[in-house]
MDAnalysis code that builds the backbone (N, CA, C; Angstrom):
import MDAnalysis as mda
import numpy as np

u = mda.Universe.empty(183, n_residues=61, atom_resindex=np.repeat(np.arange(61), 3), trajectory=True)
u.add_TopologyAttr("name", ["N", "CA", "C"] * 61)
u.add_TopologyAttr("resid", np.arange(1, 62))
u.add_TopologyAttr("resname", ["MET", "TRP", "ASP", "PRO", "PHE", "LEU", "GLU", "PRO", "GLY", "VAL", "LEU", "VAL", "ARG", "HIS", "PRO", "THR", "ALA", "ALA", "GLU", "TRP", "GLY", "LEU", "GLY", "GLN", "VAL", "GLN", "SER", "VAL", "ALA", "GLY", "ARG", "LYS", "VAL", "THR", "VAL", "ASN", "PHE", "GLU", "SER", "ALA", "GLY", "LYS", "GLN", "THR", "ILE", "ASP", "VAL", "SER", "VAL", "VAL", "SER", "LEU", "VAL", "PHE", "VAL", "GLY", "ASP", "ASP", "PRO", "ARG", "GLY"])
u.atoms.positions = np.array([
    [6.744, 14.596, 13.496],
    [5.566, 14.138, 12.706],
    [5.215, 12.817, 13.331],
    [4.436, 11.767, 13.574],
    [4.386, 10.630, 13.743],
    [4.650, 10.067, 12.668],
    [4.919, 8.844, 12.343],
    [5.160, 8.047, 11.490],
    [4.164, 6.969, 11.387],
    [3.129, 6.828, 10.768],
    [2.064, 5.345, 10.738],
    [2.613, 4.235, 10.618],
    [4.455, 4.221, 9.944],
    [4.811, 3.111, 9.509],
    [5.109, 2.460, 11.128],
    [5.342, 3.296, 12.266],
    [6.004, 2.934, 13.324],
    [4.711, 1.877, 14.078],
    [4.997, 0.771, 14.411],
    [3.846, 0.167, 14.760],
    [4.458, -0.787, 15.960],
    [3.567, -1.588, 16.652],
    [3.912, -2.818, 17.712],
    [4.362, -3.964, 16.378],
    [5.730, -4.678, 16.745],
    [6.470, -5.988, 15.719],
    [7.414, -4.740, 14.670],
    [7.600, -3.683, 14.546],
    [8.620, -3.296, 13.574],
    [9.622, -3.499, 14.382],
    [10.880, -3.569, 13.514],
    [12.278, -3.851, 13.934],
    [12.943, -2.089, 13.379],
    [13.584, -1.865, 14.477],
    [14.355, -0.773, 14.110],
    [15.625, -0.805, 14.965],
    [16.208, 0.442, 14.803],
    [17.472, 0.662, 15.371],
    [17.731, 2.164, 15.792],
    [18.506, 2.685, 16.951],
    [18.247, 4.234, 17.128],
    [19.784, 4.879, 16.557],
    [19.310, 5.702, 15.908],
    [20.376, 6.458, 14.981],
    [21.484, 6.519, 15.712],
    [21.700, 6.936, 16.695],
    [22.791, 7.491, 17.721],
    [23.374, 6.487, 18.555],
    [22.889, 5.273, 18.923],
    [22.998, 4.384, 20.217],
    [22.839, 3.106, 19.694],
    [23.999, 2.794, 18.663],
    [24.361, 1.775, 17.881],
    [24.379, 0.349, 18.795],
    [24.947, 0.899, 20.071],
    [25.414, -0.256, 21.028],
    [24.171, -0.930, 21.657],
    [23.071, -0.104, 21.429],
    [21.501, -0.612, 21.545],
    [21.205, -2.008, 21.342],
    [22.138, -1.933, 20.124],
    [21.475, -3.460, 18.771],
    [20.004, -3.660, 18.644],
    [19.437, -4.043, 18.042],
    [17.956, -4.404, 17.215],
    [16.977, -4.107, 17.981],
    [16.220, -3.468, 17.832],
    [14.834, -2.720, 18.618],
    [13.602, -3.222, 17.814],
    [12.504, -3.955, 18.792],
    [11.501, -4.201, 18.519],
    [10.257, -3.403, 18.933],
    [9.507, -2.695, 18.136],
    [8.630, -1.349, 18.682],
    [7.500, -2.498, 19.712],
    [7.154, -1.898, 20.703],
    [6.443, -2.709, 21.586],
    [4.857, -1.774, 21.858],
    [4.798, -0.676, 21.805],
    [3.755, 0.283, 21.395],
    [3.815, 1.938, 21.079],
    [2.715, 2.183, 20.585],
    [3.254, 3.714, 20.063],
    [2.152, 4.592, 21.029],
    [2.332, 5.904, 21.225],
    [1.518, 6.605, 21.956],
    [1.633, 8.227, 21.262],
    [0.907, 8.377, 20.471],
    [1.258, 9.568, 19.959],
    [2.709, 9.196, 19.349],
    [3.397, 10.592, 19.952],
    [4.872, 10.747, 19.699],
    [5.843, 9.398, 20.372],
    [5.406, 8.878, 21.288],
    [6.107, 8.126, 22.408],
    [5.888, 6.830, 21.748],
    [7.080, 6.246, 21.687],
    [7.358, 5.039, 21.292],
    [7.784, 4.140, 22.352],
    [7.764, 2.757, 22.567],
    [8.483, 1.926, 23.421],
    [9.135, 1.141, 22.779],
    [10.185, 0.872, 22.612],
    [10.922, 0.181, 22.011],
    [11.806, -1.138, 23.033],
    [12.062, -2.122, 22.648],
    [12.695, -3.038, 23.582],
    [13.857, -3.521, 22.621],
    [15.195, -2.876, 23.328],
    [16.185, -3.005, 22.549],
    [17.075, -4.352, 23.095],
    [17.697, -5.260, 22.189],
    [18.568, -5.942, 22.667],
    [19.761, -5.615, 23.858],
    [20.263, -4.483, 23.601],
    [21.043, -4.186, 24.695],
    [20.589, -3.018, 25.739],
    [19.799, -2.757, 25.603],
    [19.328, -1.711, 26.601],
    [17.985, -1.951, 27.400],
    [17.279, -2.855, 26.892],
    [15.888, -2.674, 27.229],
    [14.742, -2.390, 26.921],
    [14.055, -2.000, 27.589],
    [12.899, -1.069, 26.984],
    [13.168, 0.813, 27.158],
    [13.028, 1.091, 26.173],
    [13.202, 2.677, 25.884],
    [12.068, 3.380, 25.612],
    [11.851, 4.526, 25.920],
    [10.662, 5.277, 25.464],
    [11.199, 6.340, 24.421],
    [11.349, 6.464, 23.381],
    [11.657, 7.220, 22.291],
    [10.695, 8.232, 21.835],
    [10.828, 9.587, 21.954],
    [10.202, 10.477, 21.173],
    [10.582, 10.821, 19.968],
    [9.551, 10.481, 18.850],
    [9.876, 10.356, 17.811],
    [10.009, 11.662, 16.873],
    [9.034, 12.742, 18.013],
    [9.371, 14.121, 17.214],
    [10.888, 14.533, 17.501],
    [11.811, 13.666, 18.418],
    [13.151, 14.215, 18.496],
    [14.210, 13.037, 17.785],
    [13.690, 12.103, 17.752],
    [14.375, 10.811, 17.024],
    [13.774, 10.050, 16.080],
    [14.668, 10.225, 15.168],
    [14.097, 9.181, 13.908],
    [14.613, 8.125, 13.893],
    [13.628, 7.351, 14.353],
    [14.169, 5.540, 14.301],
    [14.678, 5.043, 13.103],
    [15.424, 4.104, 12.872],
    [15.683, 3.591, 11.815],
    [15.141, 2.419, 11.190],
    [14.659, 2.159, 10.075],
    [13.934, 0.467, 10.000],
    [15.110, -0.214, 9.856],
    [14.715, -1.354, 9.805],
    [15.580, -2.261, 9.607],
    [15.147, -3.221, 8.468],
    [15.628, -3.477, 7.599],
    [15.522, -4.319, 6.296],
    [14.678, -3.118, 5.714],
    [13.828, -3.549, 4.816],
    [13.255, -2.464, 3.974],
    [12.104, -1.437, 4.303],
    [12.863, -0.419, 4.340],
    [12.059, 0.800, 4.351],
    [10.544, 1.185, 3.856],
    [9.745, 0.607, 4.727],
    [8.194, 0.613, 4.547],
    [7.394, 1.934, 3.802],
    [8.232, 3.146, 3.998],
    [7.725, 4.251, 3.424],
    [8.152, 4.065, 2.032],
    [9.057, 3.123, 1.448],
    [9.343, 3.396, -0.095],
    [10.851, 3.991, -0.299],
])
């Protein structure tokens, strides 16, 4: 399911690829989220398969 808190500018980490470093959401198109990671560059993530981890306070409470 699409997460309404995933929007451009949000900082995230990939749950199983810690080596990618910090990522910033660039765009959201349905379940496809493009994230620019420090060490892996731009990656397109299918959020119906991978649950990105919010950095800082989780806006969902």
